[in-house]
N, CA and C atoms of all chains as a GROMACS GRO file, in nm:
protein
  609
    1UNK      N    1   2.889 -10.760   6.570
    1UNK     CA    2   2.887 -10.726   6.428
    1UNK      C    3   2.799 -10.604   6.403
    2UNK      N    4   2.675 -10.612   6.455
    2UNK     CA    5   2.582 -10.500   6.435
    2UNK      C    6   2.629 -10.375   6.508
    3UNK      N    7   2.696 -10.394   6.624
    3UNK     CA    8   2.746 -10.278   6.697
    3UNK      C    9   2.851 -10.204   6.615
    4UNK      N   10   2.943 -10.280   6.552
    4UNK     CA   11   3.047 -10.217   6.470
    4UNK      C   12   2.984 -10.144   6.352
    5UNK      N   13   2.880 -10.204   6.294
    5UNK     CA   14   2.812 -10.143   6.179
    5UNK      C   15   2.750 -10.008   6.217
    6UNK      N   16   2.677 -10.008   6.330
    6UNK     CA   17   2.612  -9.883   6.368
    6UNK      C   18   2.712  -9.781   6.419
    7UNK      N   19   2.821  -9.828   6.480
    7UNK     CA   20   2.926  -9.734   6.520
    7UNK      C   21   2.987  -9.666   6.398
    8UNK      N   22   3.011  -9.744   6.291
    8UNK     CA   23   3.063  -9.686   6.167
    8UNK      C   24   2.966  -9.585   6.108
    9UNK      N   25   2.835  -9.618   6.114
    9UNK     CA   26   2.733  -9.530   6.058
    9UNK      C   27   2.730  -9.396   6.132
   10UNK      N   28   2.731  -9.402   6.266
   10UNK     CA   29   2.725  -9.278   6.344
   10UNK      C   30   2.855  -9.200   6.329
   11UNK      N   31   2.969  -9.271   6.310
   11UNK     CA   32   3.095  -9.199   6.287
   11UNK      C   33   3.091  -9.124   6.155
   12UNK      N   34   3.031  -9.185   6.052
   12UNK     CA   35   3.018  -9.115   5.923
   12UNK      C   36   2.934  -8.989   5.939
   13UNK      N   37   2.825  -8.998   6.014
   13UNK     CA   38   2.742  -8.880   6.035
   13UNK      C   39   2.818  -8.773   6.114
   14UNK      N   40   2.902  -8.816   6.209
   14UNK     CA   41   2.980  -8.718   6.285
   14UNK      C   42   3.081  -8.648   6.195
   15UNK      N   43   3.144  -8.724   6.103
   15UNK     CA   44   3.239  -8.663   6.009
   15UNK      C   45   3.168  -8.559   5.922
   16UNK      N   46   3.047  -8.592   5.876
   16UNK     CA   47   2.971  -8.497   5.795
   16UNK      C   48   2.938  -8.372   5.875
   17UNK      N   49   2.903  -8.389   6.003
   17UNK     CA   50   2.875  -8.273   6.087
   17UNK      C   51   2.998  -8.184   6.102
   18UNK      N   52   3.117  -8.247   6.118
   18UNK     CA   53   3.236  -8.164   6.133
   18UNK      C   54   3.272  -8.093   6.003
   19UNK      N   55   3.248  -8.157   5.889
   19UNK     CA   56   3.275  -8.091   5.761
   19UNK      C   57   3.186  -7.968   5.745
   20UNK      N   58   3.058  -7.980   5.787
   20UNK     CA   59   2.970  -7.863   5.778
   20UNK      C   60   3.005  -7.760   5.883
   21UNK      N   61   3.055  -7.804   5.998
   21UNK     CA   62   3.091  -7.712   6.106
   21UNK      C   63   3.208  -7.623   6.065
   22UNK      N   64   3.298  -7.677   5.983
   22UNK     CA   65   3.409  -7.595   5.931
   22UNK      C   66   3.354  -7.476   5.853
   23UNK      N   67   3.254  -7.503   5.767
   23UNK     CA   68   3.198  -7.393   5.688
   23UNK      C   69   3.116  -7.301   5.777
   24UNK      N   70   3.054  -7.355   5.882
   24UNK     CA   71   2.977  -7.270   5.974
   24UNK      C   72   3.068  -7.173   6.047
   25UNK      N   73   3.190  -7.216   6.083
   25UNK     CA   74   3.280  -7.127   6.156
   25UNK      C   75   3.350  -7.032   6.061
   26UNK      N   76   3.398  -7.082   5.947
   26UNK     CA   77   3.482  -7.001   5.859
   26UNK      C   78   3.408  -6.938   5.742
   27UNK      N   79   3.273  -6.941   5.742
   27UNK     CA   80   3.202  -6.886   5.626
   27UNK      C   81   3.225  -6.738   5.611
   28UNK      N   82   3.254  -6.692   5.489
   28UNK     CA   83   3.281  -6.550   5.475
   28UNK      C   84   3.157  -6.463   5.492
   29UNK      N   85   3.040  -6.513   5.462
   29UNK     CA   86   2.920  -6.431   5.475
   29UNK      C   87   2.817  -6.502   5.561
   30UNK      N   88   2.708  -6.430   5.591
   30UNK     CA   89   2.604  -6.490   5.674
   30UNK      C   90   2.528  -6.598   5.598
   31UNK      N   91   2.519  -6.585   5.465
   31UNK     CA   92   2.446  -6.685   5.387
   31UNK      C   93   2.518  -6.819   5.388
   32UNK      N   94   2.653  -6.816   5.389
   32UNK     CA   95   2.728  -6.941   5.400
   32UNK      C   96   2.697  -7.013   5.531
   33UNK      N   97   2.688  -6.934   5.637
   33UNK     CA   98   2.659  -6.995   5.767
   33UNK      C   99   2.518  -7.052   5.770
   34UNK      N  100   2.426  -6.984   5.700
   34UNK     CA  101   2.289  -7.035   5.694
   34UNK      C  102   2.284  -7.169   5.621
   35UNK      N  103   2.356  -7.180   5.509
   35UNK     CA  104   2.358  -7.306   5.432
   35UNK      C  105   2.420  -7.418   5.514
   36UNK      N  106   2.529  -7.386   5.586
   36UNK     CA  107   2.595  -7.488   5.668
   36UNK      C  108   2.504  -7.533   5.782
   37UNK      N  109   2.429  -7.438   5.838
   37UNK     CA  110   2.339  -7.474   5.949
   37UNK      C  111   2.225  -7.563   5.900
   38UNK      N  112   2.178  -7.539   5.777
   38UNK     CA  113   2.074  -7.625   5.720
   38UNK      C  114   2.126  -7.768   5.701
   39UNK      N  115   2.250  -7.779   5.653
   39UNK     CA  116   2.308  -7.914   5.638
   39UNK      C  117   2.322  -7.982   5.773
   40UNK      N  118   2.362  -7.906   5.877
   40UNK     CA  119   2.380  -7.965   6.009
   40UNK      C  120   2.247  -8.011   6.066
   41UNK      N  121   2.139  -7.934   6.044
   41UNK     CA  122   2.010  -7.978   6.096
   41UNK      C  123   1.962  -8.105   6.027
   42UNK      N  124   1.992  -8.118   5.896
   42UNK     CA  125   1.953  -8.242   5.829
   42UNK      C  126   2.030  -8.362   5.884
   43UNK      N  127   2.160  -8.344   5.906
   43UNK     CA  128   2.240  -8.454   5.962
   43UNK      C  129   2.190  -8.490   6.102
   44UNK      N  130   2.153  -8.388   6.180
   44UNK     CA  131   2.105  -8.413   6.315
   44UNK      C  132   1.974  -8.490   6.315
   45UNK      N  133   1.886  -8.459   6.217
   45UNK     CA  134   1.760  -8.534   6.209
   45UNK      C  135   1.788  -8.681   6.177
   46UNK      N  136   1.884  -8.708   6.086
   46UNK     CA  137   1.921  -8.846   6.058
   46UNK      C  138   1.978  -8.916   6.179
   47UNK      N  139   2.058  -8.842   6.257
   47UNK     CA  140   2.116  -8.900   6.379
   47UNK      C  141   2.008  -8.932   6.481
   48UNK      N  142   1.907  -8.844   6.490
   48UNK     CA  143   1.798  -8.866   6.586
   48UNK      C  144   1.720  -8.992   6.552
   49UNK      N  145   1.696  -9.014   6.422
   49UNK     CA  146   1.616  -9.132   6.391
   49UNK      C  147   1.700  -9.259   6.405
   50UNK      N  148   1.833  -9.248   6.387
   50UNK     CA  149   1.918  -9.365   6.418
   50UNK      C  150   1.918  -9.396   6.568
   51UNK      N  151   1.919  -9.291   6.650
   51UNK     CA  152   1.912  -9.311   6.795
   51UNK      C  153   1.778  -9.373   6.833
   52UNK      N  154   1.672  -9.331   6.764
   52UNK     CA  155   1.541  -9.392   6.789
   52UNK      C  156   1.542  -9.540   6.759
   53UNK      N  157   1.612  -9.578   6.650
   53UNK     CA  158   1.619  -9.722   6.619
   53UNK      C  159   1.705  -9.796   6.720
   54UNK      N  160   1.818  -9.737   6.758
   54UNK     CA  161   1.910  -9.808   6.847
   54UNK      C  162   1.853  -9.824   6.987
   55UNK      N  163   1.778  -9.723   7.035
   55UNK     CA  164   1.719  -9.736   7.168
   55UNK      C  165   1.584  -9.805   7.164
   56UNK      N  166   1.525  -9.820   7.044
   56UNK     CA  167   1.401  -9.894   7.032
   56UNK      C  168   1.279  -9.823   7.085
   57UNK      N  169   1.282  -9.689   7.089
   57UNK     CA  170   1.167  -9.614   7.141
   57UNK      C  171   1.099  -9.543   7.026
   58UNK      N  172   0.968  -9.562   7.018
   58UNK     CA  173   0.893  -9.505   6.907
   58UNK      C  174   0.876  -9.354   6.922
   59UNK      N  175   0.885  -9.304   7.046
   59UNK     CA  176   0.858  -9.162   7.069
   59UNK      C  177   0.966  -9.074   7.005
   60UNK      N  178   1.086  -9.130   6.985
   60UNK     CA  179   1.192  -9.049   6.925
   60UNK      C  180   1.167  -9.020   6.777
   61UNK      N  181   1.084  -9.103   6.712
   61UNK     CA  182   1.048  -9.073   6.574
   61UNK      C  183   0.964  -8.946   6.568
   62UNK      N  184   0.875  -8.930   6.667
   62UNK     CA  185   0.799  -8.805   6.676
   62UNK      C  186   0.892  -8.688   6.702
   63UNK      N  187   0.993  -8.712   6.784
   63UNK     CA  188   1.092  -8.606   6.810
   63UNK      C  189   1.160  -8.564   6.680
   64UNK      N  190   1.192  -8.663   6.595
   64UNK     CA  191   1.254  -8.632   6.467
   64UNK      C  192   1.163  -8.548   6.379
   65UNK      N  193   1.034  -8.584   6.378
   65UNK     CA  194   0.938  -8.510   6.294
   65UNK      C  195   0.926  -8.365   6.342
   66UNK      N  196   0.916  -8.346   6.474
   66UNK     CA  197   0.905  -8.211   6.529
   66UNK      C  198   1.034  -8.132   6.504
   67UNK      N  199   1.148  -8.200   6.513
   67UNK     CA  200   1.276  -8.132   6.486
   67UNK      C  201   1.282  -8.086   6.340
   68UNK      N  202   1.235  -8.170   6.248
   68UNK     CA  203   1.235  -8.132   6.106
   68UNK      C  204   1.146  -8.011   6.084
   69UNK      N  205   1.026  -8.011   6.144
   69UNK     CA  206   0.934  -7.898   6.128
   69UNK      C  207   0.996  -7.770   6.184
   70UNK      N  208   1.054  -7.778   6.305
   70UNK     CA  209   1.109  -7.657   6.366
   70UNK      C  210   1.231  -7.606   6.291
   71UNK      N  211   1.314  -7.697   6.237
   71UNK     CA  212   1.430  -7.649   6.162
   71UNK      C  213   1.386  -7.580   6.033
   72UNK      N  214   1.278  -7.631   5.971
   72UNK     CA  215   1.228  -7.565   5.850
   72UNK      C  216   1.178  -7.424   5.881
   73UNK      N  217   1.100  -7.412   5.990
   73UNK     CA  218   1.047  -7.280   6.026
   73UNK      C  219   1.162  -7.184   6.060
   74UNK      N  220   1.261  -7.232   6.133
   74UNK     CA  221   1.374  -7.147   6.165
   74UNK      C  222   1.452  -7.103   6.042
   75UNK      N  223   1.465  -7.194   5.946
   75UNK     CA  224   1.535  -7.161   5.822
   75UNK      C  225   1.461  -7.051   5.746
   76UNK      N  226   1.328  -7.062   5.739
   76UNK     CA  227   1.249  -6.960   5.669
   76UNK      C  228   1.263  -6.825   5.739
   77UNK      N  229   1.263  -6.825   5.871
   77UNK     CA  230   1.275  -6.699   5.946
   77UNK      C  231   1.411  -6.635   5.919
   78UNK      N  232   1.519  -6.715   5.924
   78UNK     CA  233   1.652  -6.658   5.900
   78UNK      C  234   1.664  -6.606   5.757
   79UNK      N  235   1.604  -6.677   5.661
   79UNK     CA  236   1.612  -6.632   5.522
   79UNK      C  237   1.536  -6.502   5.503
   80UNK      N  238   1.418  -6.490   5.565
   80UNK     CA  239   1.343  -6.365   5.554
   80UNK      C  240   1.419  -6.250   5.619
   81UNK      N  241   1.487  -6.280   5.730
   81UNK     CA  242   1.565  -6.174   5.795
   81UNK      C  243   1.679  -6.128   5.706
   82UNK      N  244   1.747  -6.222   5.638
   82UNK     CA  245   1.863  -6.183   5.557
   82UNK      C  246   1.821  -6.104   5.435
   83UNK      N  247   1.705  -6.134   5.377
   83UNK     CA  248   1.667  -6.058   5.259
   83UNK      C  249   1.596  -5.928   5.294
   84UNK      N  250   1.584  -5.900   5.423
   84UNK     CA  251   1.536  -5.769   5.464
   84UNK      C  252   1.386  -5.757   5.473
   85UNK      N  253   1.315  -5.867   5.477
   85UNK     CA  254   1.170  -5.860   5.479
   85UNK      C  255   1.110  -5.875   5.616
   86UNK      N  256   1.193  -5.890   5.718
   86UNK     CA  257   1.138  -5.914   5.852
   86UNK      C  258   1.139  -5.785   5.933
   87UNK      N  259   1.223 -11.461   5.745
   87UNK     CA  260   1.308 -11.452   5.626
   87UNK      C  261   1.290 -11.316   5.558
   88UNK      N  262   1.164 -11.279   5.537
   88UNK     CA  263   1.137 -11.150   5.475
   88UNK      C  264   1.189 -11.036   5.565
   89UNK      N  265   1.169 -11.053   5.696
   89UNK     CA  266   1.214 -10.949   5.790
   89UNK      C  267   1.366 -10.934   5.785
   90UNK      N  268   1.439 -11.047   5.771
   90UNK     CA  269   1.585 -11.039   5.766
   90UNK      C  270   1.631 -10.968   5.639
   91UNK      N  271   1.565 -11.001   5.525
   91UNK     CA  272   1.601 -10.933   5.399
   91UNK      C  273   1.574 -10.783   5.409
   92UNK      N  274   1.458 -10.747   5.469
   92UNK     CA  275   1.428 -10.605   5.484
   92UNK      C  276   1.528 -10.537   5.576
   93UNK      N  277   1.576 -10.610   5.679
   93UNK     CA  278   1.675 -10.555   5.771
   93UNK      C  279   1.804 -10.520   5.697
   94UNK      N  280   1.851 -10.614   5.613
   94UNK     CA  281   1.977 -10.585   5.541
   94UNK      C  282   1.958 -10.474   5.440
   95UNK      N  283   1.842 -10.470   5.373
   95UNK     CA  284   1.817 -10.359   5.280
   95UNK      C  285   1.816 -10.225   5.354
   96UNK      N  286   1.761 -10.226   5.476
   96UNK     CA  287   1.760 -10.103   5.556
   96UNK      C  288   1.899 -10.058   5.594
   97UNK      N  289   1.987 -10.154   5.629
   97UNK     CA  290   2.125 -10.116   5.664
   97UNK      C  291   2.196 -10.057   5.543
   98UNK      N  292   2.176 -10.118   5.425
   98UNK     CA  293   2.240 -10.064   5.304
   98UNK      C  294   2.189  -9.924   5.274
   99UNK      N  295   2.058  -9.901   5.293
   99UNK     CA  296   2.002  -9.767   5.269
   99UNK      C  297   2.060  -9.666   5.368
  100UNK      N  298   2.080  -9.707   5.493
  100UNK     CA  299   2.139  -9.616   5.591
  100UNK      C  300   2.281  -9.578   5.551
  101UNK      N  301   2.358  -9.676   5.501
  101UNK     CA  302   2.495  -9.643   5.460
  101UNK      C  303   2.496  -9.552   5.337
  102UNK      N  304   2.402  -9.574   5.244
  102UNK     CA  305   2.393  -9.483   5.129
  102UNK      C  306   2.363  -9.340   5.175
  103UNK      N  307   2.272  -9.327   5.274
  103UNK     CA  308   2.241  -9.194   5.326
  103UNK      C  309   2.360  -9.129   5.392
  104UNK      N  310   2.439  -9.208   5.469
  104UNK     CA  311   2.556  -9.151   5.536
  104UNK      C  312   2.660  -9.106   5.433
  105UNK      N  313   2.678  -9.182   5.326
  105UNK     CA  314   2.773  -9.143   5.222
  105UNK      C  315   2.728  -9.014   5.154
  106UNK      N  316   2.595  -9.000   5.134
  106UNK     CA  317   2.548  -8.875   5.073
  106UNK      C  318   2.568  -8.756   5.167
  107UNK      N  319   2.552  -8.779   5.299
  107UNK     CA  320   2.582  -8.671   5.394
  107UNK      C  321   2.727  -8.628   5.382
  108UNK      N  322   2.819  -8.726   5.373
  108UNK     CA  323   2.961  -8.692   5.364
  108UNK      C  324   2.990  -8.616   5.234
  109UNK      N  325   2.925  -8.658   5.125
  109UNK     CA  326   2.946  -8.588   4.998
  109UNK      C  327   2.896  -8.443   5.008
  110UNK      N  328   2.783  -8.423   5.076
  110UNK     CA  329   2.734  -8.287   5.096
  110UNK      C  330   2.830  -8.202   5.177
  111UNK      N  331   2.891  -8.262   5.280
  111UNK     CA  332   2.988  -8.187   5.359
  111UNK      C  333   3.112  -8.150   5.280
  112UNK      N  334   3.159  -8.244   5.197
  112UNK     CA  335   3.277  -8.215   5.115
  112UNK      C  336   3.246  -8.105   5.014
  113UNK      N  337   3.126  -8.110   4.954
  113UNK     CA  338   3.086  -8.004   4.861
  113UNK      C  339   3.074  -7.871   4.930
  114UNK      N  340   3.031  -7.873   5.056
  114UNK     CA  341   3.019  -7.749   5.133
  114UNK      C  342   3.156  -7.686   5.158
  115UNK      N  343   3.260  -7.768   5.164
  115UNK     CA  344   3.392  -7.711   5.185
  115UNK      C  345   3.457  -7.671   5.053
  116UNK      N  346   3.442  -7.753   4.950
  116UNK     CA  347   3.523  -7.737   4.830
  116UNK      C  348   3.470  -7.635   4.730
  117UNK      N  349   3.340  -7.605   4.734
  117UNK     CA  350   3.283  -7.522   4.629
  117UNK      C  351   3.318  -7.374   4.646
  118UNK      N  352   3.327  -7.297   4.536
  118UNK     CA  353   3.385  -7.162   4.545
  118UNK      C  354   3.294  -7.056   4.606
  119UNK      N  355   3.165  -7.052   4.577
  119UNK     CA  356   3.083  -6.947   4.636
  119UNK      C  357   2.955  -7.006   4.692
  120UNK      N  358   2.870  -6.918   4.746
  120UNK     CA  359   2.759  -6.966   4.830
  120UNK      C  360   2.654  -7.039   4.747
  121UNK      N  361   2.637  -7.002   4.621
  121UNK     CA  362   2.534  -7.068   4.540
  121UNK      C  363   2.577  -7.210   4.502
  122UNK      N  364   2.706  -7.225   4.469
  122UNK     CA  365   2.756  -7.361   4.439
  122UNK      C  366   2.751  -7.449   4.564
  123UNK      N  367   2.786  -7.389   4.678
  123UNK     CA  368   2.779  -7.466   4.803
  123UNK      C  369   2.636  -7.509   4.831
  124UNK      N  370   2.543  -7.419   4.802
  124UNK     CA  371   2.403  -7.451   4.827
  124UNK      C  372   2.356  -7.566   4.740
  125UNK      N  373   2.391  -7.560   4.611
  125UNK     CA  374   2.344  -7.670   4.526
  125UNK      C  375   2.417  -7.800   4.555
  126UNK      N  376   2.535  -7.792   4.616
  126UNK     CA  377   2.601  -7.918   4.653
  126UNK      C  378   2.545  -7.975   4.781
  127UNK      N  379   2.503  -7.888   4.874
  127UNK     CA  380   2.469  -7.942   5.007
  127UNK      C  381   2.321  -7.971   5.024
  128UNK      N  382   2.232  -7.888   4.967
  128UNK     CA  383   2.090  -7.908   5.000
  128UNK      C  384   2.035  -8.037   4.941
  129UNK      N  385   2.067  -8.064   4.816
  129UNK     CA  386   2.008  -8.183   4.753
  129UNK      C  387   2.065  -8.312   4.811
  130UNK      N  388   2.196  -8.312   4.837
  130UNK     CA  389   2.255  -8.437   4.888
  130UNK      C  390   2.208  -8.466   5.030
  131UNK      N  391   2.196  -8.360   5.115
  131UNK     CA  392   2.151  -8.388   5.251
  131UNK      C  393   2.004  -8.428   5.253
  132UNK      N  394   1.925  -8.373   5.160
  132UNK     CA  395   1.785  -8.415   5.152
  132UNK      C  396   1.774  -8.563   5.116
  133UNK      N  397   1.849  -8.603   5.014
  133UNK     CA  398   1.845  -8.744   4.974
  133UNK      C  399   1.900  -8.835   5.083
  134UNK      N  400   2.004  -8.788   5.154
  134UNK     CA  401   2.060  -8.869   5.260
  134UNK      C  402   1.962  -8.889   5.374
  135UNK      N  403   1.892  -8.782   5.412
  135UNK     CA  404   1.795  -8.794   5.521
  135UNK      C  405   1.679  -8.884   5.482
  136UNK      N  406   1.631  -8.869   5.358
  136UNK     CA  407   1.521  -8.955   5.314
  136UNK      C  408   1.564  -9.101   5.311
  137UNK      N  409   1.686  -9.126   5.268
  137UNK     CA  410   1.735  -9.264   5.261
  137UNK      C  411   1.750  -9.326   5.400
  138UNK      N  412   1.801  -9.247   5.496
  138UNK     CA  413   1.818  -9.301   5.631
  138UNK      C  414   1.682  -9.328   5.697
  139UNK      N  415   1.586  -9.236   5.676
  139UNK     CA  416   1.454  -9.257   5.737
  139UNK      C  417   1.385  -9.379   5.676
  140UNK      N  418   1.400  -9.396   5.544
  140UNK     CA  419   1.341  -9.515   5.481
  140UNK      C  420   1.410  -9.642   5.527
  141UNK      N  421   1.543  -9.635   5.548
  141UNK     CA  422   1.615  -9.752   5.597
  141UNK      C  423   1.571  -9.792   5.736
  142UNK      N  424   1.552  -9.694   5.826
  142UNK     CA  425   1.504  -9.726   5.960
  142UNK      C  426   1.362  -9.781   5.955
  143UNK      N  427   1.279  -9.724   5.865
  143UNK     CA  428   1.143  -9.776   5.851
  143UNK      C  429   1.140  -9.918   5.799
  144UNK      N  430   1.238  -9.957   5.717
  144UNK     CA  431   1.241 -10.096   5.670
  144UNK      C  432   1.296 -10.189   5.776
  145UNK      N  433   1.391 -10.138   5.858
  145UNK     CA  434   1.447 -10.224   5.963
  145UNK      C  435   1.347 -10.250   6.073
  146UNK      N  436   1.259 -10.152   6.098
  146UNK     CA  437   1.159 -10.167   6.204
  146UNK      C  438   1.022 -10.149   6.139
  147UNK      N  439   0.959 -10.256   6.087
  147UNK     CA  440   0.843 -10.238   5.998
  147UNK      C  441   0.722 -10.175   6.065
  148UNK      N  442   0.716 -10.172   6.199
  148UNK     CA  443   0.604 -10.104   6.263
  148UNK      C  444   0.611  -9.954   6.252
  149UNK      N  445   0.731  -9.902   6.220
  149UNK     CA  446   0.749  -9.758   6.212
  149UNK      C  447   0.738  -9.706   6.070
  150UNK      N  448   0.700  -9.791   5.976
  150UNK     CA  449   0.711  -9.753   5.835
  150UNK      C  450   0.616  -9.639   5.799
  151UNK      N  451   0.496  -9.638   5.861
  151UNK     CA  452   0.399  -9.534   5.827
  151UNK      C  453   0.450  -9.396   5.866
  152UNK      N  454   0.500  -9.386   5.989
  152UNK     CA  455   0.550  -9.255   6.032
  152UNK      C  456   0.677  -9.217   5.957
  153UNK      N  457   0.758  -9.316   5.919
  153UNK     CA  458   0.876  -9.285   5.837
  153UNK      C  459   0.835  -9.228   5.702
  154UNK      N  460   0.728  -9.283   5.644
  154UNK     CA  461   0.682  -9.230   5.515
  154UNK      C  462   0.625  -9.090   5.532
  155UNK      N  463   0.560  -9.063   5.647
  155UNK     CA  464   0.513  -8.927   5.674
  155UNK      C  465   0.630  -8.830   5.680
  156UNK      N  466   0.739  -8.871   5.749
  156UNK     CA  467   0.857  -8.784   5.757
  156UNK      C  468   0.917  -8.761   5.618
  157UNK      N  469   0.922  -8.868   5.536
  157UNK     CA  470   0.980  -8.855   5.402
  157UNK      C  471   0.899  -8.758   5.317
  158UNK      N  472   0.766  -8.768   5.324
  158UNK     CA  473   0.681  -8.677   5.246
  158UNK      C  474   0.701  -8.533   5.293
  159UNK      N  475   0.711  -8.516   5.426
  159UNK     CA  476   0.732  -8.381   5.478
  159UNK      C  477   0.865  -8.322   5.430
  160UNK      N  478   0.971  -8.404   5.434
  160UNK     CA  479   1.101  -8.355   5.388
  160UNK      C  480   1.096  -8.320   5.239
  161UNK      N  481   1.032  -8.407   5.161
  161UNK     CA  482   1.025  -8.383   5.016
  161UNK      C  483   0.945  -8.258   4.985
  162UNK      N  484   0.849  -8.221   5.073
  162UNK     CA  485   0.774  -8.098   5.047
  162UNK      C  486   0.849  -7.974   5.092
  163UNK      N  487   0.923  -7.982   5.203
  163UNK     CA  488   0.979  -7.859   5.259
  163UNK      C  489   1.121  -7.829   5.216
  164UNK      N  490   1.199  -7.928   5.176
  164UNK     CA  491   1.340  -7.900   5.143
  164UNK      C  492   1.356  -7.809   5.021
  165UNK      N  493   1.280  -7.825   4.912
  165UNK     CA  494   1.295  -7.731   4.801
  165UNK      C  495   1.253  -7.590   4.837
  166UNK      N  496   1.148  -7.576   4.922
  166UNK     CA  497   1.105  -7.443   4.965
  166UNK      C  498   1.216  -7.375   5.044
  167UNK      N  499   1.278  -7.451   5.135
  167UNK     CA  500   1.386  -7.394   5.214
  167UNK      C  501   1.506  -7.355   5.129
  168UNK      N  502   1.540  -7.438   5.031
  168UNK     CA  503   1.655  -7.407   4.945
  168UNK      C  504   1.628  -7.283   4.861
  169UNK      N  505   1.505  -7.271   4.810
  169UNK     CA  506   1.471  -7.154   4.731
  169UNK      C  507   1.475  -7.027   4.815
  170UNK      N  508   1.424  -7.035   4.938
  170UNK     CA  509   1.428  -6.918   5.026
  170UNK      C  510   1.571  -6.879   5.059
  171UNK      N  511   1.659  -6.982   5.079
  171UNK     CA  512   1.798  -6.951   5.108
  171UNK      C  513   1.866  -6.883   4.989
  172UNK      N  514   1.839  -6.930   4.868
  172UNK     CA  515   1.902  -6.870   4.750
  172UNK      C  516   1.856  -6.726   4.732
  173UNK      N  517   1.726  -6.702   4.752
  173UNK     CA  518   1.674  -6.566   4.744
  173UNK      C  519   1.740  -6.476   4.847
  174UNK      N  520   1.752  -6.526   4.969
  174UNK     CA  521   1.811  -6.445   5.076
  174UNK      C  522   1.956  -6.413   5.046
  175UNK      N  523   2.030  -6.512   4.993
  175UNK     CA  524   2.171  -6.488   4.962
  175UNK      C  525   2.185  -6.385   4.850
  176UNK      N  526   2.099  -6.394   4.749
  176UNK     CA  527   2.111  -6.299   4.638
  176UNK      C  528   2.072  -6.159   4.682
  177UNK      N  529   1.964  -6.149   4.762
  177UNK     CA  530   1.917  -6.016   4.801
  177UNK      C  531   2.005  -5.951   4.906
  178UNK      N  532   2.078  -6.032   4.984
  178UNK     CA  533   2.164  -5.970   5.085
  178UNK      C  534   2.298  -5.931   5.026
  179UNK      N  535   2.316  -5.950   4.893
  179UNK     CA  536   2.433  -5.894   4.827
  179UNK      C  537   2.558  -5.978   4.832
  180UNK      N  538   2.543  -6.111   4.839
  180UNK     CA  539   2.661  -6.197   4.831
  180UNK      C  540   2.710  -6.197   4.687
  181UNK      N  541   2.839  -6.168   4.663
  181UNK     CA  542   2.887  -6.163   4.524
  181UNK      C  543   2.894  -6.302   4.461
  182UNK      N  544   2.873  -6.305   4.329
  182UNK     CA  545   2.883  -6.431   4.256
  182UNK      C  546   3.030  -6.465   4.233
  183UNK      N  547   3.054  -6.591   4.203
  183UNK     CA  548   3.190  -6.636   4.172
  183UNK      C  549   3.235  -6.571   4.040
  184UNK      N  550   3.366  -6.545   4.027
  184UNK     CA  551   3.412  -6.475   3.906
  184UNK      C  552   3.402  -6.560   3.780
  185UNK      N  553   3.385  -6.690   3.795
  185UNK     CA  554   3.369  -6.777   3.678
  185UNK      C  555   3.226  -6.791   3.633
  186UNK      N  556   3.133  -6.718   3.696
  186UNK     CA  557   2.992  -6.730   3.658
  186UNK      C  558   2.969  -6.670   3.520
  187UNK      N  559   2.906  -6.745   3.431
  187UNK     CA  560   2.888  -6.698   3.294
  187UNK      C  561   2.771  -6.602   3.281
  188UNK      N  562   2.657  -6.632   3.341
  188UNK     CA  563   2.537  -6.551   3.317
  188UNK      C  564   2.462  -6.532   3.449
  189UNK      N  565   2.411  -6.411   3.468
  189UNK     CA  566   2.332  -6.378   3.586
  189UNK      C  567   2.195  -6.335   3.536
  190UNK      N  568   2.099  -6.424   3.542
  190UNK     CA  569   1.969  -6.396   3.480
  190UNK      C  570   1.886  -6.297   3.558
  191UNK      N  571   1.923  -6.267   3.682
  191UNK     CA  572   1.847  -6.172   3.761
  191UNK      C  573   1.903  -6.031   3.750
  192UNK      N  574   2.004  -6.010   3.665
  192UNK     CA  575   2.071  -5.880   3.660
  192UNK      C  576   1.977  -5.775   3.601
  193UNK      N  577   1.958  -5.663   3.676
  193UNK     CA  578   1.872  -5.558   3.627
  193UNK      C  579   1.724  -5.584   3.647
  194UNK      N  580   1.690  -5.702   3.693
  194UNK     CA  581   1.550  -5.736   3.717
  194UNK      C  582   1.508  -5.679   3.853
  195UNK      N  583   1.380  -5.682   3.885
  195UNK     CA  584   1.337  -5.634   4.018
  195UNK      C  585   1.391  -5.716   4.133
  196UNK      N  586   1.440  -5.836   4.106
  196UNK     CA  587   1.495  -5.914   4.217
  196UNK      C  588   1.640  -5.878   4.243
  197UNK      N  589   1.696  -5.784   4.167
  197UNK     CA  590   1.831  -5.739   4.194
  197UNK      C  591   1.838  -5.672   4.330
  198UNK      N  592   1.950  -5.685   4.397
  198UNK     CA  593   1.960  -5.635   4.532
  198UNK      C  594   1.954  -5.482   4.535
  199UNK      N  595   1.880  -5.431   4.632
  199UNK     CA  596   1.872  -5.288   4.650
  199UNK      C  597   1.772  -5.218   4.560
  200UNK      N  598   1.718  -5.287   4.459
  200UNK     CA  599   1.623  -5.225   4.367
  200UNK      C  600   1.482  -5.260   4.414
  201UNK      N  601   1.399  -5.158   4.433
  201UNK     CA  602   1.263  -5.182   4.480
  201UNK      C  603   1.173  -5.225   4.365
  202UNK      N  604   1.053  -5.270   4.401
  202UNK     CA  605   0.964  -5.332   4.303
  202UNK      C  606   0.904  -5.228   4.210
  203UNK      N  607   0.883  -5.103   4.258
  203UNK     CA  608   0.817  -5.005   4.170
  203UNK      C  609   0.918  -4.954   4.071
   0.00000   0.00000   0.00000
C-alpha cells in the first residue's frame, strides 16, 4: 500500500519535471530557460527529501539543504549575468 | 496513535506539494510570456517544496527541526530569487505580452539600455 503511494508521489514529481523540461528546451529566450531551471531545481529538492525519507538516512536531509543553497546561489549568478552586471 | 496520525497528515501534505508542483509545470507551459510564467511557477513550486519538506518532517518526527530550518531558508530565499529573475528578464530586453495593460517601469532608470545617470 505504502509502496504504491510513494510510487504515485514520485511519478507526480517526474511529470512536473518533464513539464518544466519542455519549457527548458523550447523556451524562446534565455530568461524562460532560467525560470524553467529554477522550477526544476525546486522539484529536485523535493525529490531528494523524499529519497531521504524512503531510504531512512538523515544525511540526505543535509544534502537537500546544501542543494537548496547552491541552487539559490547559481540562480543569482545567472540573473546577474543576464542583466549585464557580471 | 499520535505518530500514526502525524504519518497520515504527512502523506497528505506530500500529495498537496506534488499537486502544486504539477500546477507550476502546467503554468510554465500555458502562460504567454516570461513574466506570467514566472508568477505561475515560482510561487507554486515554493509552496510545493515547503509542503513536502513539512510532510517528511511530520512523518519522521526526529527530522522536524532540520525540516523547519529548510523551510525557513526556502521562505527567505525564494522571493529574492524570483525578484532577481524578473529584473534580469526585464533588463535583458524580453518583450512583454501584447495584452499587457501597463508597464510601470517604462521610461524609468530600470528601463533596458538606459543608464542610471
